KEDREN-441493 format. One record per residue (C-alpha): y, z, x; residue in three letters; residue number from 1. Coordinates in pm, 1 decimal. Example, Ala and Ser with C-alpha at 12.3 -4.5 7.8 and 13.67 -1.06 7.14 Angstrom:
2
yy:-450.0 zz:780.0 xx:1230.0 res:ALA n:1
yy:-106.0 zz:714.0 xx:1367.0 res:SER n:2
//
This chain:
367
yy:-51.6 zz:1878.9 xx:2914.1 res:MET n:1
yy:-136.4 zz:1965.3 xx:2582.7 res:PRO n:2
yy:-188.5 zz:1705.3 xx:2325.5 res:PRO n:3
yy:81.2 zz:1845.5 xx:2132.6 res:SER n:4
yy:316.0 zz:1772.6 xx:2412.6 res:ARG n:5
yy:159.1 zz:1461.0 xx:2490.7 res:ILE n:6
yy:203.8 zz:1344.0 xx:2100.3 res:TRP n:7
yy:598.4 zz:1451.6 xx:2108.2 res:LEU n:8
yy:716.7 zz:1276.9 xx:2445.4 res:ARG n:9
yy:566.5 zz:948.8 xx:2269.5 res:PHE n:10
yy:737.5 zz:984.1 xx:1947.4 res:ALA n:11
yy:1071.7 zz:1067.3 xx:2145.6 res:LEU n:12
yy:1031.8 zz:816.1 xx:2413.7 res:ALA n:13
yy:932.6 zz:512.0 xx:2107.2 res:ALA n:14
yy:1258.3 zz:632.3 xx:1891.5 res:LEU n:15
yy:1516.2 zz:642.8 xx:2170.3 res:LEU n:16
yy:1402.7 zz:436.0 xx:2466.9 res:THR n:17
yy:1562.6 zz:89.4 xx:2460.1 res:PRO n:18
yy:1377.2 zz:-225.9 xx:2551.1 res:ALA n:19
yy:1309.3 zz:-628.5 xx:2426.6 res:ALA n:20
yy:1292.5 zz:-624.3 xx:2035.8 res:ALA n:21
yy:1034.9 zz:-724.0 xx:1838.4 res:TYR n:22
yy:1026.9 zz:-675.2 xx:1417.6 res:ALA n:23
yy:753.8 zz:-405.5 xx:1297.0 res:GLN n:24
yy:755.8 zz:-556.5 xx:933.8 res:ALA n:25
yy:560.2 zz:-883.3 xx:1074.9 res:VAL n:26
yy:219.8 zz:-857.4 xx:1271.9 res:PRO n:27
yy:295.6 zz:-954.9 xx:1622.4 res:ARG n:28
yy:73.9 zz:-1213.7 xx:1852.2 res:THR n:29
yy:48.8 zz:-1017.5 xx:2132.9 res:ASP n:30
yy:-297.8 zz:-815.9 xx:2244.1 res:THR n:31
yy:-298.4 zz:-559.9 xx:2480.0 res:PRO n:32
yy:-380.1 zz:-647.7 xx:2849.4 res:ARG n:33
yy:-766.9 zz:-680.3 xx:2972.5 res:ALA n:34
yy:-896.7 zz:-288.7 xx:2980.0 res:GLY n:35
yy:-599.6 zz:-143.8 xx:2808.6 res:THR n:36
yy:-605.5 zz:91.1 xx:2520.0 res:LEU n:37
yy:-274.1 zz:35.9 xx:2308.0 res:ARG n:38
yy:-214.6 zz:310.4 xx:2055.4 res:VAL n:39
yy:-31.8 zz:281.7 xx:1743.7 res:THR n:40
yy:122.6 zz:542.1 xx:1506.6 res:PHE n:41
yy:280.3 zz:377.4 xx:1221.8 res:GLU n:42
yy:366.7 zz:594.3 xx:905.4 res:PRO n:43
yy:494.0 zz:394.4 xx:567.5 res:VAL n:44
yy:620.4 zz:578.2 xx:313.9 res:ILE n:45
yy:628.5 zz:349.3 xx:-44.1 res:THR n:46
yy:838.3 zz:531.7 xx:-319.6 res:THR n:47
yy:896.8 zz:384.3 xx:-711.0 res:TRP n:48
yy:1014.5 zz:546.8 xx:-1025.0 res:ASP n:49
yy:1025.2 zz:190.3 xx:-1196.9 res:ARG n:50
yy:783.4 zz:-132.3 xx:-1292.2 res:GLU n:51
yy:864.4 zz:-484.3 xx:-1383.5 res:PHE n:52
yy:765.0 zz:-570.4 xx:-1695.6 res:ILE n:53
yy:691.6 zz:-971.0 xx:-1817.1 res:SER n:54
yy:1129.4 zz:-940.6 xx:-1958.6 res:ASP n:55
yy:1220.9 zz:-700.7 xx:-1677.9 res:GLY n:56
yy:1190.6 zz:-375.5 xx:-1579.2 res:GLU n:57
yy:1097.1 zz:-25.7 xx:-1741.0 res:GLN n:58
yy:1047.0 zz:353.3 xx:-1622.2 res:ARG n:59
yy:703.2 zz:461.3 xx:-1570.0 res:ILE n:60
yy:533.2 zz:582.2 xx:-1858.8 res:GLY n:61
yy:795.9 zz:412.5 xx:-2091.3 res:ALA n:62
yy:550.4 zz:350.8 xx:-2359.1 res:SER n:63
yy:493.4 zz:733.0 xx:-2411.2 res:LEU n:64
yy:603.5 zz:935.6 xx:-2761.5 res:PRO n:65
yy:852.3 zz:1103.9 xx:-2523.9 res:THR n:66
yy:1063.2 zz:1063.9 xx:-2232.9 res:THR n:67
yy:905.3 zz:1177.9 xx:-1883.3 res:VAL n:68
yy:1030.3 zz:1146.2 xx:-1578.9 res:PHE n:69
yy:799.4 zz:988.5 xx:-1299.0 res:VAL n:70
yy:866.7 zz:943.0 xx:-988.8 res:ARG n:71
yy:535.0 zz:806.4 xx:-740.6 res:LYS n:72
yy:533.6 zz:878.1 xx:-376.5 res:GLU n:73
yy:274.0 zz:746.0 xx:-134.7 res:GLN n:74
yy:259.3 zz:820.0 xx:226.2 res:ARG n:75
yy:12.9 zz:631.3 xx:476.9 res:ILE n:76
yy:-42.1 zz:782.8 xx:789.3 res:THR n:77
yy:-278.2 zz:515.6 xx:987.5 res:PRO n:78
yy:-353.2 zz:579.6 xx:1359.6 res:LEU n:79
yy:-433.7 zz:218.6 xx:1508.7 res:GLY n:80
yy:-652.3 zz:170.0 xx:1813.8 res:LEU n:81
yy:-655.1 zz:-162.3 xx:2012.2 res:ASP n:82
yy:-879.4 zz:-230.6 xx:2309.9 res:PHE n:83
yy:-825.2 zz:-569.3 xx:2534.1 res:GLY n:84
yy:-1157.6 zz:-734.8 xx:2617.9 res:ILE n:85
yy:-950.8 zz:-1013.8 xx:2792.6 res:THR n:86
yy:-600.0 zz:-1086.8 xx:2821.5 res:HIS n:87
yy:-620.9 zz:-1278.5 xx:2507.7 res:ARG n:88
yy:-866.8 zz:-1115.3 xx:2269.6 res:VAL n:89
yy:-866.5 zz:-771.8 xx:2144.5 res:SER n:90
yy:-1062.5 zz:-546.3 xx:1902.4 res:ILE n:91
yy:-904.9 zz:-242.6 xx:1708.6 res:GLY n:92
yy:-973.9 zz:-12.1 xx:1468.1 res:ALA n:93
yy:-715.9 zz:180.2 xx:1189.7 res:ARG n:94
yy:-722.3 zz:529.0 xx:1037.0 res:PHE n:95
yy:-532.9 zz:608.6 xx:768.0 res:PRO n:96
yy:-461.1 zz:935.9 xx:650.5 res:LEU n:97
yy:-284.6 zz:932.2 xx:307.1 res:VAL n:98
yy:-53.8 zz:1147.8 xx:162.1 res:ARG n:99
yy:4.1 zz:1036.7 xx:-254.6 res:VAL n:100
yy:246.0 zz:1265.2 xx:-493.0 res:HIS n:101
yy:401.3 zz:1214.9 xx:-825.9 res:THR n:102
yy:658.4 zz:1404.1 xx:-920.5 res:ARG n:103
yy:594.9 zz:1479.8 xx:-1351.6 res:GLU n:104
yy:877.3 zz:1638.2 xx:-1532.9 res:SER n:105
yy:1032.7 zz:1650.0 xx:-1925.5 res:TYR n:106
yy:1428.6 zz:1604.2 xx:-1910.5 res:PRO n:107
yy:1559.6 zz:1956.3 xx:-1937.4 res:LEU n:108
yy:1844.6 zz:2069.8 xx:-2215.8 res:ASP n:109
yy:2116.7 zz:2198.7 xx:-2058.2 res:SER n:110
yy:2003.6 zz:2594.0 xx:-1941.2 res:THR n:111
yy:1745.5 zz:2406.5 xx:-1690.1 res:GLY n:112
yy:1471.0 zz:2570.7 xx:-1819.9 res:GLU n:113
yy:1345.0 zz:2407.0 xx:-2150.8 res:ALA n:114
yy:1276.2 zz:2074.2 xx:-2235.0 res:PRO n:115
yy:1563.1 zz:1868.2 xx:-2345.2 res:LEU n:116
yy:1310.0 zz:1697.4 xx:-2649.6 res:ASP n:117
yy:1105.0 zz:2043.3 xx:-2720.2 res:THR n:118
yy:947.7 zz:1868.4 xx:-3035.6 res:ALA n:119
yy:869.4 zz:1559.5 xx:-2845.9 res:GLY n:120
yy:719.8 zz:1760.6 xx:-2552.7 res:ALA n:121
yy:491.3 zz:1938.7 xx:-2747.6 res:ARG n:122
yy:362.0 zz:1701.6 xx:-2919.6 res:ARG n:123
yy:275.5 zz:1507.9 xx:-2655.1 res:LEU n:124
yy:129.3 zz:1787.6 xx:-2455.1 res:ASP n:125
yy:-117.9 zz:1838.5 xx:-2774.5 res:SER n:126
yy:-228.9 zz:1469.1 xx:-2701.0 res:LEU n:127
yy:-286.1 zz:1491.5 xx:-2365.3 res:LEU n:128
yy:-498.7 zz:1845.5 xx:-2415.4 res:ALA n:129
yy:-658.3 zz:1667.7 xx:-2737.4 res:ASP n:130
yy:-1049.0 zz:1645.1 xx:-2683.4 res:PRO n:131
yy:-990.8 zz:1327.2 xx:-2778.3 res:THR n:132
yy:-777.5 zz:1196.7 xx:-2511.4 res:TYR n:133
yy:-827.4 zz:1466.5 xx:-2230.9 res:ALA n:134
yy:-578.2 zz:1391.6 xx:-1990.2 res:PHE n:135
yy:-453.6 zz:1610.8 xx:-1723.9 res:ALA n:136
yy:-128.4 zz:1762.9 xx:-1821.1 res:PRO n:137
yy:212.6 zz:1676.0 xx:-1771.3 res:ILE n:138
yy:258.7 zz:1807.4 xx:-1390.7 res:GLN n:139
yy:327.2 zz:1718.8 xx:-1009.8 res:SER n:140
yy:29.7 zz:1595.6 xx:-817.7 res:THR n:141
yy:-165.1 zz:1959.5 xx:-701.0 res:PRO n:142
yy:-140.0 zz:2026.4 xx:-380.7 res:ARG n:143
yy:-534.2 zz:2001.5 xx:-318.6 res:ASN n:144
yy:-515.6 zz:1628.6 xx:-442.8 res:LEU n:145
yy:-243.2 zz:1511.7 xx:-177.5 res:HIS n:146
yy:-425.2 zz:1449.4 xx:73.3 res:TYR n:147
yy:-704.5 zz:1179.4 xx:101.9 res:PHE n:148
yy:-852.0 zz:931.2 xx:392.4 res:ALA n:149
yy:-754.7 zz:567.6 xx:311.6 res:GLY n:150
yy:-925.8 zz:297.2 xx:361.8 res:ASP n:151
yy:-1070.9 zz:214.1 xx:728.8 res:VAL n:152
yy:-981.8 zz:-118.3 xx:869.3 res:GLU n:153
yy:-1173.1 zz:-322.6 xx:1216.3 res:LEU n:154
yy:-1000.9 zz:-586.1 xx:1370.7 res:THR n:155
yy:-1056.1 zz:-865.8 xx:1636.6 res:ALA n:156
yy:-784.0 zz:-1062.8 xx:1727.0 res:LYS n:157
yy:-737.5 zz:-1343.5 xx:1964.8 res:TYR n:158
yy:-415.1 zz:-1480.6 xx:2088.7 res:ARG n:159
yy:-509.1 zz:-1880.6 xx:2103.7 res:MET n:160
yy:-147.4 zz:-2031.8 xx:2157.3 res:ILE n:161
yy:89.8 zz:-1830.1 xx:2467.2 res:GLU n:162
yy:390.7 zz:-1966.4 xx:2609.4 res:SER n:163
yy:733.6 zz:-1834.7 xx:2727.5 res:HIS n:164
yy:920.8 zz:-1937.6 xx:2364.8 res:SER n:165
yy:587.1 zz:-1998.0 xx:2120.4 res:PHE n:166
yy:241.2 zz:-1810.2 xx:2059.5 res:ALA n:167
yy:1.1 zz:-1791.9 xx:1774.6 res:VAL n:168
yy:-288.0 zz:-1565.9 xx:1719.1 res:SER n:169
yy:-563.7 zz:-1508.9 xx:1453.6 res:ALA n:170
yy:-709.3 zz:-1213.1 xx:1331.5 res:GLU n:171
yy:-1003.7 zz:-1124.9 xx:1169.3 res:VAL n:172
yy:-1003.7 zz:-783.3 xx:972.7 res:LEU n:173
yy:-1251.3 zz:-597.9 xx:769.6 res:VAL n:174
yy:-1145.3 zz:-355.3 xx:522.5 res:ARG n:175
yy:-1390.1 zz:-38.4 xx:424.1 res:LEU n:176
yy:-1453.9 zz:170.6 xx:144.6 res:PRO n:177
yy:-1344.6 zz:473.8 xx:273.3 res:THR n:178
yy:-1070.4 zz:529.2 xx:24.6 res:GLY n:179
yy:-1029.6 zz:738.6 xx:-274.6 res:HIS n:180
yy:-968.3 zz:554.0 xx:-604.0 res:GLN n:181
yy:-711.8 zz:706.6 xx:-898.4 res:ASP n:182
yy:-875.2 zz:904.6 xx:-1155.2 res:SER n:183
yy:-873.4 zz:765.5 xx:-1511.4 res:PRO n:184
yy:-836.5 zz:1124.4 xx:-1655.2 res:ASN n:185
yy:-436.6 zz:1107.2 xx:-1501.5 res:TRP n:186
yy:-174.5 zz:906.7 xx:-1664.5 res:LEU n:187
yy:5.5 zz:863.0 xx:-1315.7 res:PHE n:188
yy:-234.7 zz:863.2 xx:-1048.6 res:ASP n:189
yy:-218.1 zz:701.3 xx:-702.8 res:ILE n:190
yy:-527.7 zz:579.5 xx:-550.5 res:SER n:191
yy:-555.7 zz:614.2 xx:-139.2 res:THR n:192
yy:-747.1 zz:300.3 xx:-112.3 res:GLY n:193
yy:-942.2 zz:24.2 xx:-323.2 res:ASN n:194
yy:-1274.3 zz:151.1 xx:-219.3 res:HIS n:195
yy:-1431.2 zz:-132.1 xx:-215.7 res:GLN n:196
yy:-1465.9 zz:-376.4 xx:101.2 res:THR n:197
yy:-1253.5 zz:-669.8 xx:181.2 res:ASP n:198
yy:-1214.5 zz:-992.8 xx:439.8 res:TYR n:199
yy:-873.0 zz:-1098.1 xx:552.7 res:GLU n:200
yy:-763.3 zz:-1375.4 xx:804.1 res:LEU n:201
yy:-446.5 zz:-1323.4 xx:985.0 res:ARG n:202
yy:-258.0 zz:-1583.2 xx:1102.4 res:ILE n:203
yy:67.1 zz:-1493.4 xx:1295.2 res:ALA n:204
yy:351.3 zz:-1709.9 xx:1535.5 res:GLN n:205
yy:641.9 zz:-1617.3 xx:1681.8 res:GLU n:206
yy:870.2 zz:-1878.0 xx:1810.4 res:LEU n:207
yy:1238.6 zz:-1734.5 xx:2048.0 res:THR n:208
yy:1528.1 zz:-1991.3 xx:2046.1 res:LEU n:209
yy:1784.4 zz:-1961.7 xx:2287.1 res:PHE n:210
yy:1640.4 zz:-1659.5 xx:2425.6 res:ASN n:211
yy:1788.8 zz:-1468.8 xx:2129.2 res:ARG n:212
yy:1697.1 zz:-1574.2 xx:1790.6 res:LEU n:213
yy:1296.1 zz:-1458.6 xx:1728.5 res:TRP n:214
yy:1130.2 zz:-1601.9 xx:1464.3 res:LEU n:215
yy:820.4 zz:-1437.2 xx:1329.8 res:ASN n:216
yy:551.5 zz:-1502.4 xx:1060.8 res:GLY n:217
yy:244.5 zz:-1459.7 xx:933.4 res:SER n:218
yy:6.2 zz:-1552.3 xx:671.1 res:VAL n:219
yy:-276.0 zz:-1339.1 xx:503.7 res:ARG n:220
yy:-560.0 zz:-1414.3 xx:332.1 res:LEU n:221
yy:-755.0 zz:-1197.3 xx:139.3 res:GLY n:222
yy:-1121.2 zz:-1222.3 xx:30.6 res:ARG n:223
yy:-1209.0 zz:-885.7 xx:-172.6 res:GLN n:224
yy:-1576.5 zz:-793.9 xx:-299.8 res:LEU n:225
yy:-1675.8 zz:-681.4 xx:-604.4 res:PRO n:226
yy:-1759.6 zz:-285.6 xx:-639.9 res:GLY n:227
yy:-1713.2 zz:5.5 xx:-918.3 res:GLU n:228
yy:-1472.0 zz:153.8 xx:-1114.2 res:ARG n:229
yy:-1390.8 zz:413.7 xx:-1347.7 res:GLU n:230
yy:-1135.6 zz:326.6 xx:-1658.7 res:ARG n:231
yy:-1060.8 zz:348.2 xx:-1980.4 res:ARG n:232
yy:-1120.9 zz:27.6 xx:-2173.5 res:ILE n:233
yy:-816.6 zz:-122.7 xx:-2394.2 res:GLY n:234
yy:-452.8 zz:-300.7 xx:-2289.7 res:PRO n:235
yy:-283.9 zz:-190.5 xx:-1954.2 res:GLN n:236
yy:25.0 zz:-121.6 xx:-2137.3 res:ASP n:237
yy:-197.5 zz:124.1 xx:-2326.8 res:SER n:238
yy:-146.1 zz:454.1 xx:-2175.6 res:LEU n:239
yy:-292.2 zz:718.8 xx:-2467.9 res:LEU n:240
yy:-607.8 zz:590.7 xx:-2414.1 res:LEU n:241
yy:-914.9 zz:763.9 xx:-2577.3 res:PRO n:242
yy:-1188.0 zz:990.3 xx:-2361.4 res:LEU n:243
yy:-1445.8 zz:740.1 xx:-2566.9 res:ALA n:244
yy:-1324.2 zz:419.8 xx:-2429.1 res:SER n:245
yy:-1383.6 zz:570.9 xx:-2029.9 res:LEU n:246
yy:-1671.8 zz:383.3 xx:-1879.8 res:ALA n:247
yy:-1809.3 zz:287.3 xx:-1521.9 res:ARG n:248
yy:-1796.9 zz:-80.3 xx:-1493.5 res:LEU n:249
yy:-1830.5 zz:-349.5 xx:-1227.7 res:ASN n:250
yy:-1526.2 zz:-491.1 xx:-1109.7 res:TRP n:251
yy:-1428.4 zz:-800.4 xx:-903.8 res:ASP n:252
yy:-1089.2 zz:-716.5 xx:-767.1 res:PRO n:253
yy:-892.8 zz:-1099.7 xx:-723.5 res:GLY n:254
yy:-821.9 zz:-1263.0 xx:-386.2 res:ASP n:255
yy:-495.5 zz:-1245.8 xx:-238.2 res:TYR n:256
yy:-239.1 zz:-1400.7 xx:-13.5 res:ALA n:257
yy:75.6 zz:-1279.4 xx:150.8 res:ALA n:258
yy:371.7 zz:-1427.5 xx:359.5 res:PHE n:259
yy:591.6 zz:-1276.3 xx:581.1 res:ASP n:260
yy:895.9 zz:-1403.4 xx:762.0 res:LEU n:261
yy:1079.8 zz:-1166.9 xx:1007.7 res:ALA n:262
yy:1382.5 zz:-1363.7 xx:1182.3 res:PRO n:263
yy:1548.4 zz:-1117.2 xx:1456.3 res:LEU n:264
yy:1840.6 zz:-1189.0 xx:1678.3 res:TYR n:265
yy:1834.7 zz:-993.8 xx:2034.9 res:ARG n:266
yy:2160.0 zz:-883.6 xx:2121.3 res:PHE n:267
yy:2037.5 zz:-767.2 xx:2466.6 res:ASN n:268
yy:1702.3 zz:-694.8 xx:2641.7 res:ARG n:269
yy:1724.7 zz:-390.4 xx:2535.0 res:THR n:270
yy:1819.9 zz:-395.1 xx:2100.2 res:PHE n:271
yy:1726.7 zz:-629.7 xx:1810.0 res:GLY n:272
yy:1769.4 zz:-613.2 xx:1427.7 res:ALA n:273
yy:1690.2 zz:-904.2 xx:1150.9 res:GLY n:274
yy:1561.1 zz:-878.2 xx:826.5 res:PHE n:275
yy:1256.4 zz:-957.2 xx:625.1 res:THR n:276
yy:1127.2 zz:-1189.3 xx:334.9 res:VAL n:277
yy:764.0 zz:-1066.9 xx:179.8 res:GLY n:278
yy:564.0 zz:-1277.5 xx:-52.2 res:TYR n:279
yy:222.1 zz:-1125.9 xx:-210.8 res:TYR n:280
yy:27.8 zz:-1279.9 xx:-477.6 res:THR n:281
yy:-332.8 zz:-1181.6 xx:-585.9 res:GLN n:282
yy:-559.8 zz:-1361.1 xx:-857.8 res:ALA n:283
yy:-688.7 zz:-1170.5 xx:-1156.1 res:LYS n:284
yy:-937.9 zz:-909.1 xx:-1131.4 res:ASP n:285
yy:-1242.2 zz:-949.2 xx:-1403.9 res:ARG n:286
yy:-1421.1 zz:-636.5 xx:-1501.1 res:TYR n:287
yy:-1744.5 zz:-593.2 xx:-1642.4 res:THR n:288
yy:-1997.9 zz:-373.8 xx:-1770.8 res:TYR n:289
yy:-2281.3 zz:-301.6 xx:-1546.4 res:ARG n:290
yy:-2549.2 zz:-296.1 xx:-1836.5 res:SER n:291
yy:-2591.1 zz:-371.1 xx:-2213.6 res:ALA n:292
yy:-2690.7 zz:-11.2 xx:-2279.1 res:GLN n:293
yy:-2285.9 zz:92.2 xx:-2113.7 res:ASP n:294
yy:-2163.1 zz:-135.0 xx:-2390.7 res:SER n:295
yy:-2351.5 zz:-17.4 xx:-2667.3 res:ILE n:296
yy:-2301.3 zz:374.3 xx:-2550.9 res:ASP n:297
yy:-1921.9 zz:290.6 xx:-2541.2 res:VAL n:298
yy:-1925.1 zz:71.4 xx:-2895.9 res:GLU n:299
yy:-2095.8 zz:394.5 xx:-3061.7 res:THR n:300
yy:-1821.0 zz:634.1 xx:-2899.8 res:ARG n:301
yy:-1555.8 zz:423.3 xx:-3035.4 res:LEU n:302
yy:-1702.0 zz:287.2 xx:-3315.1 res:GLY n:303
yy:-1655.8 zz:-83.4 xx:-3290.8 res:ALA n:304
yy:-1721.7 zz:-291.3 xx:-3030.6 res:PRO n:305
yy:-1485.9 zz:-339.5 xx:-2744.0 res:ILE n:306
yy:-1506.5 zz:-607.2 xx:-2427.4 res:SER n:307
yy:-1489.8 zz:-460.3 xx:-2092.9 res:ALA n:308
yy:-1254.0 zz:-824.6 xx:-2008.1 res:SER n:309
yy:-966.7 zz:-684.7 xx:-2214.5 res:VAL n:310
yy:-883.0 zz:-488.7 xx:-1835.7 res:LEU n:311
yy:-882.7 zz:-839.4 xx:-1698.8 res:ASP n:312
yy:-502.7 zz:-874.5 xx:-1863.8 res:ALA n:313
yy:-202.2 zz:-794.4 xx:-1660.8 res:GLY n:314
yy:-397.5 zz:-744.1 xx:-1293.0 res:THR n:315
yy:-290.6 zz:-1110.1 xx:-1169.7 res:ALA n:316
yy:28.2 zz:-1045.3 xx:-951.0 res:TRP n:317
yy:324.6 zz:-1149.2 xx:-775.7 res:ARG n:318
yy:620.2 zz:-1032.7 xx:-581.1 res:TRP n:319
yy:895.3 zz:-1003.7 xx:-338.3 res:THR n:320
yy:996.8 zz:-822.2 xx:-119.5 res:ARG n:321
yy:1341.4 zz:-826.8 xx:127.4 res:LEU n:322
yy:1428.7 zz:-568.6 xx:358.5 res:GLY n:323
yy:1575.3 zz:-466.1 xx:695.1 res:ALA n:324
yy:1383.1 zz:-414.9 xx:1052.3 res:ALA n:325
yy:1540.0 zz:-275.6 xx:1398.7 res:VAL n:326
yy:1370.8 zz:-216.7 xx:1736.5 res:THR n:327
yy:1383.3 zz:-54.6 xx:2053.8 res:TYR n:328
yy:1093.0 zz:-112.8 xx:2326.1 res:VAL n:329
yy:1084.9 zz:79.4 xx:2670.5 res:GLY n:330
yy:847.7 zz:58.7 xx:2949.7 res:PRO n:331
yy:492.5 zz:122.2 xx:2787.3 res:GLY n:332
yy:628.0 zz:233.0 xx:2438.0 res:VAL n:333
yy:778.6 zz:120.8 xx:2139.2 res:GLU n:334
yy:979.6 zz:198.0 xx:1849.6 res:GLY n:335
yy:1129.5 zz:45.4 xx:1502.7 res:SER n:336
yy:1226.4 zz:112.5 xx:1171.6 res:PHE n:337
yy:1229.9 zz:-107.7 xx:866.3 res:SER n:338
yy:1285.1 zz:-93.3 xx:498.7 res:ILE n:339
yy:1211.6 zz:-316.1 xx:255.5 res:GLU n:340
yy:1285.2 zz:-343.5 xx:-154.8 res:GLN n:341
yy:1076.9 zz:-517.4 xx:-391.4 res:THR n:342
yy:1298.1 zz:-756.0 xx:-575.4 res:VAL n:343
yy:1113.1 zz:-975.5 xx:-834.5 res:THR n:344
yy:729.8 zz:-841.5 xx:-975.3 res:GLY n:345
yy:520.0 zz:-1081.4 xx:-1227.1 res:VAL n:346
yy:181.7 zz:-1039.2 xx:-1371.7 res:GLY n:347
yy:142.1 zz:-635.2 xx:-1484.9 res:GLY n:348
yy:292.8 zz:-312.5 xx:-1441.4 res:LEU n:349
yy:439.6 zz:-431.2 xx:-1070.2 res:VAL n:350
yy:619.9 zz:-121.9 xx:-878.2 res:PRO n:351
yy:948.9 zz:-153.4 xx:-834.6 res:LYS n:352
yy:912.6 zz:-40.3 xx:-456.4 res:ALA n:353
yy:1114.3 zz:100.1 xx:-163.5 res:THR n:354
yy:906.7 zz:68.7 xx:154.3 res:VAL n:355
yy:982.8 zz:234.0 xx:446.7 res:PHE n:356
yy:818.8 zz:181.4 xx:813.9 res:ARG n:357
yy:818.5 zz:367.2 xx:1122.3 res:VAL n:358
yy:621.4 zz:228.5 xx:1439.9 res:VAL n:359
yy:584.7 zz:405.2 xx:1741.9 res:MET n:360
yy:338.7 zz:237.1 xx:1994.2 res:ARG n:361
yy:223.5 zz:279.5 xx:2360.4 res:THR n:362
yy:-71.7 zz:141.2 xx:2533.5 res:ALA n:363
yy:-240.8 zz:315.7 xx:2830.1 res:ARG n:364
yy:-549.7 zz:243.9 xx:3078.3 res:TRP n:365
yy:-793.1 zz:460.7 xx:2916.2 res:PRO n:366
yy:-1030.6 zz:495.6 xx:3224.2 res:PHE n:367
//
């Protein structure tokens, strides 16, 4: 059968065939059986046009001298492969293709052709084009900059406890620096990955009560290794920083922890639904110059010294998300859908994001 028809059958089966239920918004404890290859297709779409600030929220780009409509969208389309070494131990890999798209425009007048604030739009366009700033113009992401590889993940998982109603698993993850960082010369560019190495430990547990209520929870602890990053040096809430402040810096991203709960009620053997709660916290990033000469070069261009640590402010994040999930699972295939909304954000400019997730999964003997 041609590969396209195989994937079509898989997608239709995952969405339409019912059986036992799992909440896919939280990692599960199960592993593929020994010698079995599990294939997971899990598109995740994240969109936002507002950001949380210290005293509420604001639209993206609110500090600009005129109004600009900005809506950001990141679509992660990963292919996950997990192979069962034993009935409790598996290894896996996740290969994400990421589509980024920022829609940027000025509010238009009643004709729908000219900016409502013509003078303000011209002033901002002039600033962006000025060699002092040298930013890309206000425009949506060009087609040739939509798709990039994300950060590839390698995993090893062990299902430590397994019983009829309770299970616990531990998983070690290595995230490789294969993603694409955002550009400091585009005001609203979106990264597809951090392009530095992470190590993550995941603990997941599942508890079933009365053969109906399924309680799934997980803890993720991440250690982010130092890397490098190009940045215009200045306060985080100042978008229009001069080109002279641009430098490649040593970057030590903060370590993080995430906690997720997904209670789910099984209405019958074929269908389940529930809600999700997610909490994420990350320590402050640390920026330093790669050498004393880099610091001198920036000082010379700006005419005054500036510390790279000014970028540290606002990089410690905390946010909470609430959502809902429904799941259908059939013989050999699974499918689910969840939607989550970021309801609180503290730290820097935390995206007020909506997250859509679809999961399609099947397991097969590869040999």
